C-alpha positions, 0 to 999 in steps of 0.5 A: 543448478550449480552452487556457482550460479546459485552464488550469482544469482543470490548476488544479483538478487541482493543487488536488485533488492537494494536498487528496488528499496532505494528507487522506492524510498526516494519515491515515497516522501519518508523524510518526516518519519525519523525512524524510517529515514534512519532506517533506509538511508541514515543510522539504523543503530540510532532508532534501534532498541537495546537489544540490537545495540550488541549488533550495532557495536559489532557494525561500528568496529568494522565501520559499517553504517547501519542504514539498509542500503548500506548493509544489503551493499556490504551483504553483497559485497561480503557474500561475493567475497565469500564466493570468490575466496571459496572458488579460488580455494582448493575447496578442502574443509579446513578451506571452507571453514576459514571461508565460513568463518570470515567476517561471519560476525559482521554478517550476522549482525548485518542479517539482524539489523536488516532483519529489524529494519525490514519488520519496522518498515513492513509494519510501517507500510501495513499501517500506511495500506490501512489508513488508505483503506479506511479513508477509501471506504469512509469515501465510498461510504460518503459517496453512497450517502450522497446518492441515496439523498440524490435519490430522495431529492429526485423522488421528491421532485417527481413526485412534485413535479410530475405526480402532483400535476397528474393527480390535478388533471386527475381530480379536475377530470372528476370535477367535470364528471360530477358536473356533466353527465359521463356520456357527454363527456366521453362523446364530446371531444373538446371536453376529452381534451380538456380532461 
């Protein structure tokens, strides 16, 4: 794969990543989570820690919004611009150095803020996933308990409705055998049916 094709593929991947981020977080309601909504759609610098404050200052100087969607869009634009400048240059060592230094500070700061926001969102999604797993596990345990109780109730009902009457019939038959001789009971059809 040549470098110009690789750069085009990378730029397309950045664009699709931005679109997926937008569609996913538009579907998921993150507006109740202030920090997440600021990182994705608002100004991530409002919620970043003190270590990232320097990166935010560079982004503010360059008038770039620090939301993930805007940073991915500007990152895509910068990479496209750098690729166009590289392919239109004479490709000398000096041109390569100049191209590498073009908006290097903006690229570095965007990458740092994007990485921090991506880690935060990943952790947030992990927590949500774990909570859903715990909920499903508790629902599964509840279903299992209900099934066991249902089985116990069905066993009691079977005993009360089926086994108890059979035991009563057996006791009646034993009483008849005590009153009448066994030969008469077994030879008489009417007594057999009664028993």
